[in-house]
C-alpha positions as CSV (number, residue, x, y, z in Angstrom):
1,M,38.9,-81.4,107.7
2,S,35.8,-82.9,106.9
3,T,35.4,-85.1,103.8
4,E,32.3,-85.8,101.3
5,A,31.5,-89.4,100.6
6,N,33.7,-89.6,97.7
7,G,36.6,-89.1,99.7
8,N,37.0,-85.4,98.5
9,S,37.6,-83.1,101.3
10,T,35.2,-80.1,101.5
11,V,37.5,-77.5,100.2
12,E,38.5,-79.7,97.1
13,A,34.7,-79.8,96.2
14,V,34.5,-76.1,96.3
15,A,37.5,-76.2,94.2
16,R,35.8,-78.3,91.9
17,R,32.4,-76.7,91.7
18,A,34.0,-73.3,90.9
19,R,35.7,-75.1,88.0
20,A,32.6,-76.0,86.8
21,A,31.0,-72.7,87.4
22,A,33.9,-71.1,85.8
23,L,33.4,-72.8,82.3
24,Q,29.7,-72.4,82.3
25,L,30.8,-68.5,82.7
26,A,33.7,-68.5,80.2
27,A,30.6,-69.4,77.3
28,L,28.5,-66.5,78.6
29,S,28.2,-63.1,76.6
30,A,28.3,-60.0,78.5
31,E,24.2,-60.0,78.8
32,P,23.5,-62.7,81.0
33,K,26.8,-61.3,82.8
34,N,25.2,-57.8,83.2
35,A,22.6,-59.6,84.6
36,A,23.4,-61.8,87.1
37,L,25.4,-58.3,88.3
38,E,22.1,-56.1,88.4
39,A,20.6,-59.0,90.4
40,V,23.4,-59.0,92.9
41,G,23.1,-55.3,93.7
42,R,19.3,-55.5,93.8
43,K,19.8,-58.9,96.7
44,L,22.1,-56.6,98.1
45,Q,19.7,-53.8,98.3
46,E,17.1,-56.3,99.9
47,R,19.6,-58.0,102.5
48,R,20.9,-54.8,103.5
49,E,19.5,-54.5,106.9
50,E,20.3,-58.1,107.7
51,I,23.7,-57.5,106.2
52,L,24.2,-54.6,108.4
53,E,23.2,-56.1,111.5
54,A,25.8,-58.9,110.7
55,N,28.1,-56.3,110.6
56,R,27.1,-54.7,113.7
57,A,27.8,-57.7,115.3
58,D,31.0,-58.4,114.0
59,K,32.1,-54.8,115.1
60,A,30.6,-55.2,118.6
61,D,32.9,-58.8,119.1
62,C,36.2,-56.6,117.6
63,E,35.5,-53.2,120.1
64,A,36.8,-55.6,122.9
65,E,39.9,-56.6,121.0
66,V,40.6,-53.0,120.0
67,A,40.4,-52.1,123.6
68,S,42.8,-54.8,124.9
69,G,45.4,-54.1,121.7
70,S,44.9,-57.1,120.2
71,L,43.0,-55.4,117.0
72,S,44.5,-52.2,115.9
73,A,42.1,-49.3,115.3
74,A,42.6,-49.2,111.7
75,L,41.7,-52.6,111.3
76,F,38.6,-52.0,112.8
77,K,38.0,-49.0,110.6
78,R,37.7,-50.8,107.9
79,L,35.6,-53.3,109.0
80,D,33.1,-50.5,109.4
81,L,30.2,-51.4,106.5
82,E,27.7,-48.6,107.3
83,G,26.4,-45.3,105.7
84,S,28.3,-44.0,102.5
85,K,30.4,-47.2,102.4
86,F,27.4,-49.5,101.5
87,E,26.2,-47.0,99.1
88,A,29.5,-47.3,97.5
89,M,29.6,-50.8,97.8
90,L,26.3,-50.9,95.7
91,A,27.2,-48.3,93.2
92,G,30.7,-50.5,92.2
93,V,28.3,-53.3,91.2
94,G,26.5,-50.9,88.9
95,D,29.6,-49.6,88.1
96,V,31.3,-53.1,87.1
97,A,28.0,-54.2,85.1
98,R,28.6,-50.8,82.7
99,L,32.1,-51.7,81.9
100,P,32.7,-53.6,78.6
101,D,33.0,-57.4,78.5
102,P,36.9,-57.8,78.6
103,V,36.3,-61.4,77.4
104,G,36.5,-62.4,73.6
105,R,38.1,-59.5,72.7
106,V,40.7,-59.8,69.4
107,T,43.9,-58.3,69.9
108,L,46.0,-60.1,67.4
109,A,44.5,-61.5,63.9
110,T,47.2,-62.7,61.2
111,R,46.4,-64.5,58.1
112,L,49.4,-67.5,58.3
113,D,48.3,-68.7,54.5
114,D,45.4,-68.7,52.6
115,G,42.6,-70.3,54.6
116,L,44.4,-70.2,58.0
117,E,44.1,-67.6,60.1
118,L,45.2,-67.3,63.8
119,Y,43.5,-64.8,66.5
120,R,45.0,-64.1,69.7
121,V,41.3,-64.0,72.3
122,S,41.6,-62.5,75.9
123,C,39.7,-65.0,78.0
124,P,39.3,-65.8,81.9
125,L,41.5,-66.9,84.0
126,G,39.5,-69.6,85.5
127,V,39.1,-69.8,89.2
128,I,40.4,-67.4,91.4
129,G,41.2,-67.5,95.6
130,V,41.2,-64.2,97.0
131,I,42.5,-63.9,100.9
132,F,41.7,-60.9,102.2
133,E,41.7,-59.0,105.8
134,A,38.6,-56.7,107.2
135,R,37.2,-54.6,104.7
136,P,33.8,-56.8,104.1
137,E,33.2,-54.3,100.7
138,A,36.1,-56.4,99.3
139,A,33.8,-59.1,98.8
140,V,31.3,-57.8,96.6
141,Q,33.9,-55.9,94.5
142,I,35.8,-59.2,93.9
143,A,32.9,-60.9,92.9
144,S,31.5,-58.7,90.6
145,L,34.6,-58.0,88.9
146,A,34.9,-62.0,88.9
147,L,31.3,-62.4,87.3
148,K,32.1,-59.5,84.8
149,S,35.3,-61.4,83.6
150,S,33.9,-64.7,83.7
151,N,36.0,-66.0,86.5
152,A,34.6,-68.2,89.3
153,V,36.0,-67.2,93.0
154,I,36.9,-68.4,96.4
155,L,36.6,-66.1,99.1
156,K,38.3,-66.1,102.5
157,G,38.0,-63.2,104.1
158,G,39.0,-62.3,107.8
159,R,37.6,-63.7,111.0
160,E,36.7,-59.9,111.9
161,A,34.2,-59.6,109.4
162,S,33.2,-63.4,109.2
163,R,29.2,-62.9,110.0
164,T,29.6,-59.8,107.5
165,N,30.8,-62.1,104.5
166,E,28.4,-65.0,105.3
167,A,25.8,-62.2,104.7
168,L,27.1,-60.9,101.5
169,V,27.9,-64.0,99.9
170,Q,24.8,-65.8,100.9
171,A,22.9,-62.8,99.0
172,I,25.2,-63.1,96.2
173,Q,24.5,-66.7,95.8
174,E,21.0,-66.2,95.8
175,A,20.9,-63.5,93.5
176,L,22.8,-65.7,90.7
177,S,20.7,-68.9,91.2
178,E,18.1,-66.3,89.6
179,V,19.8,-65.8,86.7
180,D,19.7,-68.7,83.9
181,G,23.4,-69.8,82.3
182,V,25.3,-68.7,86.1
183,S,25.9,-70.8,88.5
184,P,26.0,-69.8,92.5
185,D,28.9,-71.8,92.8
186,A,30.9,-68.9,90.9
187,V,31.2,-67.0,94.1
188,Q,32.0,-69.2,97.2
189,L,33.2,-68.7,100.3
190,V,35.5,-70.6,103.1
191,S,36.3,-69.7,106.5
192,T,39.0,-71.3,108.6
193,R,43.0,-70.9,108.3
194,E,42.6,-74.7,107.6
195,E,40.5,-74.4,104.6
196,V,43.0,-71.6,103.3
197,R,46.0,-74.0,103.6
198,E,44.0,-76.9,101.7
199,M,43.0,-74.4,98.8
200,L,46.8,-73.6,98.6
201,D,47.3,-77.2,97.7
202,L,44.7,-77.3,94.7
203,D,46.9,-76.3,91.8
204,R,44.7,-78.6,89.7
205,W,41.5,-76.4,90.2
206,I,42.7,-72.8,91.1
207,D,44.5,-70.7,88.7
208,L,45.6,-68.1,90.7
209,I,45.6,-66.8,94.4
210,I,45.3,-63.0,95.4
211,P,46.4,-62.1,99.0
212,R,45.0,-58.9,100.3
213,G,46.5,-58.0,103.7
214,S,49.8,-57.3,105.4
215,N,53.2,-58.3,104.7
216,E,52.9,-61.2,106.7
217,L,49.9,-62.7,104.9
218,V,51.3,-62.3,101.1
219,Q,55.0,-63.8,102.2
220,S,53.1,-66.7,104.0
221,I,50.6,-67.4,100.9
222,Q,53.8,-67.0,98.2
223,E,56.0,-69.6,100.1
224,A,53.1,-72.2,100.6
225,T,51.7,-72.7,97.2
226,R,52.4,-73.7,93.7
227,I,49.5,-71.5,92.7
228,P,50.7,-68.2,91.0
229,V,50.4,-65.4,93.3
230,L,49.7,-61.8,92.5
231,G,49.5,-59.4,94.9
232,H,51.4,-56.9,97.1
233,A,52.8,-56.7,100.8
234,D,53.1,-53.1,102.3
235,G,52.1,-50.1,101.1
236,I,54.9,-47.8,101.9
237,C,54.4,-44.7,99.7
238,S,56.4,-41.6,99.5
239,V,55.4,-38.1,98.5
240,Y,58.4,-36.4,97.2
241,L,58.7,-32.3,97.3
242,D,61.0,-31.2,94.6
243,R,63.0,-27.9,94.7
244,D,60.8,-26.5,92.2
245,A,57.5,-27.6,94.1
246,D,54.8,-25.4,94.1
247,L,53.5,-24.6,97.8
248,E,49.7,-24.7,97.7
249,K,50.1,-28.0,95.5
250,A,52.4,-29.3,97.9
251,V,50.5,-28.6,100.9
252,A,47.5,-30.3,99.2
253,V,49.1,-33.5,97.8
254,S,50.6,-34.1,101.1
255,V,47.6,-33.6,103.4
256,D,45.4,-35.6,101.1
257,A,48.1,-38.4,100.3
258,K,48.5,-38.6,104.6
259,T,45.1,-37.6,105.9
260,H,42.2,-39.0,103.3
261,Y,42.3,-42.2,104.7
262,P,45.4,-43.2,106.4
263,A,44.6,-46.9,106.7
264,A,45.0,-47.5,103.0
265,C,47.9,-49.4,101.4
266,N,48.0,-46.1,99.4
267,A,48.3,-43.5,101.7
268,C,51.5,-41.8,102.1
269,E,54.1,-42.8,105.0
270,T,57.1,-40.9,103.9
271,L,57.7,-37.3,103.0
272,L,60.7,-36.3,101.1
273,V,61.9,-33.0,101.3
274,H,64.4,-31.2,98.5
275,R,67.1,-29.4,101.3
276,D,66.4,-26.2,99.0
277,R,62.8,-26.1,100.4
278,L,63.5,-26.6,104.0
279,D,62.8,-23.3,105.2
280,D,60.0,-21.8,102.9
281,L,58.1,-25.2,101.6
282,L,58.5,-27.4,104.7
283,P,57.1,-25.3,107.7
284,A,53.8,-24.7,105.8
285,V,53.4,-28.3,104.9
286,G,54.2,-29.5,108.3
287,A,52.0,-27.2,109.9
288,A,49.1,-28.2,107.5
289,L,49.4,-32.1,108.6
290,V,49.9,-31.1,112.0
291,E,46.8,-29.0,112.3
292,A,45.1,-32.4,110.4
293,G,46.3,-34.3,113.4
294,V,49.5,-35.9,112.1
295,E,52.4,-37.1,114.1
296,L,55.5,-36.1,112.1
297,R,58.7,-37.9,112.8
298,A,61.6,-36.1,110.8
299,D,65.3,-36.1,110.5
300,E,67.5,-33.9,112.0
301,E,67.5,-31.2,109.3
302,A,63.9,-31.2,108.9
303,S,62.8,-31.3,112.7
304,T,64.2,-27.8,113.0
305,R,61.5,-26.6,111.2
306,L,58.5,-28.8,112.3
307,Q,56.5,-30.0,115.3
308,A,58.2,-33.2,115.1
309,S,60.1,-36.1,117.5
310,S,63.0,-37.6,115.9
311,A,62.8,-40.4,113.3
312,T,64.1,-43.6,113.4
313,A,66.1,-45.5,110.4
314,E,63.3,-47.9,110.8
315,D,60.0,-45.3,110.3
316,Y,61.4,-44.8,106.8
317,D,60.6,-48.7,106.5
318,T,57.2,-48.5,108.2
319,E,53.8,-49.1,106.9
320,F,52.3,-46.8,109.6
321,L,48.5,-47.2,108.7
322,D,47.8,-44.2,110.8
323,K,48.5,-40.6,111.3
324,V,51.9,-40.9,111.6
325,L,54.4,-39.4,108.9
326,A,58.3,-40.0,108.5
327,V,59.9,-37.0,107.0
328,K,63.3,-36.9,105.3
329,T,65.6,-34.5,103.8
330,V,67.2,-35.2,100.6
331,S,70.2,-33.0,98.5
332,S,69.0,-34.0,95.0
333,L,65.9,-35.4,92.8
334,Q,68.2,-38.6,92.5
335,E,68.8,-39.1,96.3
336,A,65.2,-38.9,96.6
337,V,64.5,-41.8,93.7
338,E,67.1,-43.8,95.3
339,H,65.4,-43.4,98.5
340,I,62.2,-44.9,97.4
341,N,63.5,-47.5,95.2
342,S,65.4,-48.6,98.6
343,H,62.7,-48.1,101.1
344,G,59.3,-48.1,99.2
345,S,56.9,-51.3,98.5
346,H,56.8,-50.2,94.7
347,H,53.3,-49.5,95.4
348,T,52.4,-45.9,94.6
349,D,55.1,-42.7,94.9
350,A,54.5,-39.0,93.7
351,I,56.5,-35.7,93.2
352,V,55.4,-32.3,93.3
353,T,57.2,-30.1,91.0
354,E,56.5,-27.3,88.2
355,D,60.0,-28.6,86.8
356,A,58.7,-31.2,83.7
357,D,62.1,-32.6,83.3
358,A,62.1,-33.6,87.0
359,A,58.9,-35.0,86.9
360,E,59.6,-37.4,83.6
361,Y,63.1,-38.3,85.4
362,F,60.8,-39.4,88.4
363,L,57.9,-41.0,86.6
364,S,60.8,-42.9,84.5
365,R,63.2,-43.9,87.2
366,V,60.7,-45.0,90.4
367,D,60.3,-48.7,90.3
368,S,56.7,-48.7,91.2
369,A,53.0,-49.6,90.1
370,G,52.2,-46.3,90.2
371,V,54.0,-42.9,89.9
372,F,52.2,-39.6,90.1
373,H,52.7,-36.1,89.3
374,N,51.2,-33.0,91.2
375,A,48.5,-35.9,92.2
376,S,47.8,-37.4,95.7
377,T,49.1,-41.5,96.2
378,R,45.1,-41.8,97.6
379,F,44.5,-41.8,93.7
380,A,45.7,-45.4,93.4
381,D,42.7,-47.1,93.3
382,G,40.6,-49.2,90.7
383,F,37.4,-47.0,91.0
384,R,39.4,-43.8,90.7
385,F,41.2,-45.2,87.9
386,G,38.0,-45.9,85.9
387,L,38.1,-49.9,86.6
388,G,34.6,-50.1,88.3
389,A,36.8,-51.5,91.4
390,E,39.5,-53.7,92.0
391,V,40.3,-57.3,93.2
392,G,43.8,-55.7,94.7
393,I,46.9,-54.0,93.9
394,S,49.4,-55.8,92.2
395,T,53.6,-54.7,92.4
396,N,54.5,-58.0,90.5
397,K,56.2,-57.4,86.8
398,T,54.1,-60.0,85.5
399,H,50.3,-60.5,83.6
400,A,49.0,-57.3,86.0
401,R,50.1,-54.5,88.1
402,G,48.9,-51.7,90.0
403,P,45.1,-51.7,90.5
404,V,43.8,-54.9,89.5
405,G,40.4,-54.7,87.7
406,L,39.0,-56.8,84.8
407,E,42.0,-56.6,82.4
408,G,44.1,-57.9,85.1
409,L,41.5,-60.9,85.3
410,V,42.0,-62.4,81.8
411,I,44.6,-63.8,80.1
412,Y,44.5,-65.1,76.1
413,K,44.4,-68.5,74.1
414,Y,45.3,-68.4,70.4
415,R,42.3,-69.7,67.9
416,L,43.6,-71.2,64.7
417,Y,41.0,-71.4,61.9
418,G,42.2,-73.7,59.2
419,A,40.9,-75.7,56.4
420,G,42.9,-79.0,56.6
421,H,46.3,-77.4,57.0
422,V,49.2,-79.3,58.0
423,A,52.6,-78.3,59.4
424,A,54.6,-80.5,57.1
425,D,53.7,-78.4,54.2
426,Y,55.7,-75.5,55.6
427,D,58.8,-77.4,56.2
428,P,61.9,-76.1,54.0
429,G,61.5,-75.9,50.5
430,G,57.3,-76.3,51.2
431,R,55.0,-73.3,51.2
432,K,55.7,-70.3,52.5
433,F,53.9,-68.2,55.2
434,L,52.1,-65.3,54.2
435,H,52.6,-63.5,58.0
436,E,49.6,-60.6,57.2
437,G,47.8,-58.7,59.4
438,V,44.1,-58.6,59.2
439,E,41.2,-57.0,60.4
440,P,40.3,-58.4,63.5
441,P,36.7,-60.2,63.2
442,E,33.7,-60.4,65.6
443,L,34.0,-63.8,67.2
444,P,30.9,-65.6,68.3
């Protein structure tokens, strides 16, 4: 690893610059941040053809790897930035700009005593490192959310999209350089695995790591750093067709959850079917799935009603990321919940039923970041949730869970305003605290 003249490694210098940019962003109001996002959108549009040329070069390099089997077709599909994906990327920048500023919100206001008031105020995390595979549009989504939430971000994309990521980040930095008060160092890019390893040691400068990718990637990051890690590994999502499921809804939800975008982490990988519905419901659902090009792998009971091969135990623990679906018969709602909690990845799971009590049982007992009733698992997405975009989906149980948008990129600090107050005055026998709620003020 090369070093700079002062002895700092290149990556440490990146992190130091990111910290300085983050501190600058933390003091900004919504207006300059929105201006920065508007500039980013314009610059990406201006550089559209240049960015797409870089994307085509990346795809050309990867085609041979797909042909040889060293790169999956699912990963290759995520790499493409043409057409509607570019338009959606641009729209996402505008959507984030229109969201309310998450920084500076007063979430608790208490009068401790006359002239002594305490406020809990939302504030940015600081510097975020995001490691993601393929999907170059993720670089823009992440950068937009970071800027809006007053965080600086260091990006590391997959090697498959290296040219595209460089073109995107260069355009973003040029846009930021045109906005007063916003440093281009708020969005930076590192390129190699060696740089990632060094970044993971920089807990003095980096506040959060978000890995987006395979189970192996997430686990390797978690084991290699002292920096807090927010993310999810596998996306083993299930749809359960309950005894009281409506046939039309069961077909619609099952087909969409599996086929709308099979390579996504919120695609359904396991279909659970109540034994009482094997004869009337499952054949219709299975036929619709097969017609949509899905390969079904089913247990013995279900396979007799389907065009399916025999499922193995491993199939129920697999994230296929393709048009392959494991089908399992369950004897009860309780068994379905137990299977999901034991074999799922705590990402997103859905129940199809007309029984409100069954739905409530499922939603309250399935231990996942997203639990849906009569709706496709594909709705587990920051854009669809109205978050503008997402930096990733978290299955953590601290700070943020599910699609992580702006709210997941802020924390809070306590501000105390006094008039020379000292704690000794409140020792036993002294002054008493009031601890009265007050109206949250508009803070500068």
